[in-house]
C-alpha positions as CSV (number, residue, x, y, z in Angstrom):
1,M,0.0,0.0,0.0
2,A,2.8,2.4,0.8
3,E,4.3,1.8,-2.7
4,I,1.0,2.7,-4.3
5,T,-0.2,5.7,-2.2
6,G,3.1,6.8,-0.7
7,A,1.6,6.7,2.8
8,P,1.7,4.0,5.4
9,P,-1.6,2.0,6.0
10,P,-3.8,3.6,8.6
11,A,-3.3,0.7,11.0
12,L,0.5,1.5,11.1
13,A,0.0,5.2,11.5
14,V,-0.4,4.9,15.3
15,R,1.9,2.1,16.4
16,P,1.8,1.1,20.1
17,Q,5.0,1.7,22.1
18,V,6.3,-1.3,24.0
19,L,7.1,-0.3,27.6
20,P,10.8,-0.2,28.4
21,G,12.3,-3.5,29.3
22,L,9.5,-5.6,27.8
23,G,10.8,-5.9,24.2
24,S,12.5,-9.2,25.0
25,C,9.3,-10.6,26.5
26,L,7.3,-9.6,23.4
27,E,10.0,-11.2,21.3
28,A,9.7,-14.4,23.4
29,F,5.9,-14.3,23.0
30,E,6.2,-14.0,19.2
31,V,8.5,-17.0,19.1
32,L,6.4,-19.1,21.5
33,C,3.2,-18.4,19.6
34,G,4.4,-20.9,17.0
35,S,4.6,-23.6,19.6
36,R,1.0,-23.5,20.6
37,G,-1.4,-26.3,19.6
38,L,-4.7,-26.0,17.9
39,G,-7.9,-27.6,19.2
40,L,-11.4,-27.8,17.7
41,G,-12.2,-24.4,19.3
42,G,-9.1,-22.7,18.0
43,P,-5.6,-22.0,19.4
44,L,-4.6,-23.6,22.7
45,P,-2.6,-21.8,25.4
46,I,1.2,-21.9,25.1
47,P,2.4,-24.8,27.2
48,L,4.5,-24.1,30.2
49,S,7.0,-26.7,29.0
50,E,7.6,-24.5,25.9
51,I,8.3,-21.4,28.0
52,E,10.7,-23.4,30.1
53,S,12.5,-24.7,27.0
54,Y,12.7,-21.2,25.6
55,C,14.2,-19.9,28.8
56,R,16.8,-22.7,28.9
57,L,17.7,-22.3,25.2
58,T,18.0,-18.5,25.3
59,G,19.8,-18.1,28.6
60,W,17.1,-16.9,31.0
61,R,18.5,-18.4,34.2
62,E,17.5,-16.2,37.1
63,P,14.4,-17.6,38.8
64,D,12.9,-14.2,39.3
65,E,13.3,-13.3,35.6
66,V,11.9,-16.7,34.5
67,A,8.9,-16.3,36.8
68,E,8.3,-12.8,35.5
69,L,8.6,-14.0,31.9
70,V,6.1,-16.9,32.6
71,A,3.7,-14.3,34.1
72,I,4.0,-11.9,31.2
73,I,3.7,-14.7,28.5
74,G,0.7,-16.0,30.4
75,A,-1.0,-12.6,30.4
76,L,-0.1,-11.9,26.7
77,D,-1.4,-15.4,25.9
78,A,-4.7,-14.7,27.7
79,V,-5.2,-11.5,25.7
80,Y,-4.4,-13.4,22.4
81,L,-6.7,-16.3,23.2
82,D,-9.6,-13.8,24.1
83,A,-9.0,-11.9,20.9
84,M,-9.1,-15.2,18.9
85,A,-12.3,-16.3,20.7
86,H,-13.9,-12.9,19.9
87,R,-12.8,-13.2,16.3
88,R,-14.2,-16.8,16.1
89,A,-17.5,-15.6,17.6
90,R,-17.9,-13.0,14.9
91,E,-17.0,-15.5,12.2
92,E,-19.4,-18.1,13.6
93,T,-22.4,-15.8,13.1
94,V,-24.9,-17.7,11.1
95,F,-28.3,-17.0,9.8
96,A,-30.9,-19.4,11.2
97,G,-33.9,-19.8,9.0
98,G,-37.3,-20.9,10.0
99,E,-40.7,-19.4,10.6
100,S,-39.3,-16.2,12.1
101,G,-37.8,-15.3,8.8
102,G,-34.3,-15.8,9.9
103,Q,-32.4,-14.5,12.9
104,I,-28.7,-13.7,13.5
105,R,-27.1,-15.9,16.1
106,S,-23.6,-15.8,17.2
107,G,-21.3,-17.9,19.4
108,R,-19.6,-16.6,22.6
109,S,-18.9,-12.9,22.6
110,R,-16.2,-11.9,25.0
111,K,-14.3,-8.7,25.2
112,P,-10.6,-9.1,24.9
113,A,-8.8,-8.6,28.1
114,R,-6.6,-5.6,28.5
115,F,-3.0,-5.9,29.6
116,P,-0.9,-2.7,30.1
117,L,2.1,-3.6,27.9
118,F,1.6,-1.0,25.3
119,R,0.9,2.7,25.3
120,M,-1.3,4.2,22.6
């Protein structure tokens, strides 16, 4: 889009700022997202064993730092899973026919949780 119009897409115009010191946690989350499984209802939580393996392979050794990373990854994962559930609920909206002339039904509708990692 930038090549065509010369301007960045609107979604990139206001990028969130990662709070100081959390860049490595966000990087870890991005790497670990690829290790999650998929169930019938969508993505599954990132397994604790994957976080432990990531810590071991990347040099996170201090117990306090590992505990903090586990907490932050868990919080980011909860936000991600809520957002995916909300997205699935919108996508699962179906038209139910019948005598009433059709009604719109949707699956679960949950607001994504908010976690203060970013400033807008």
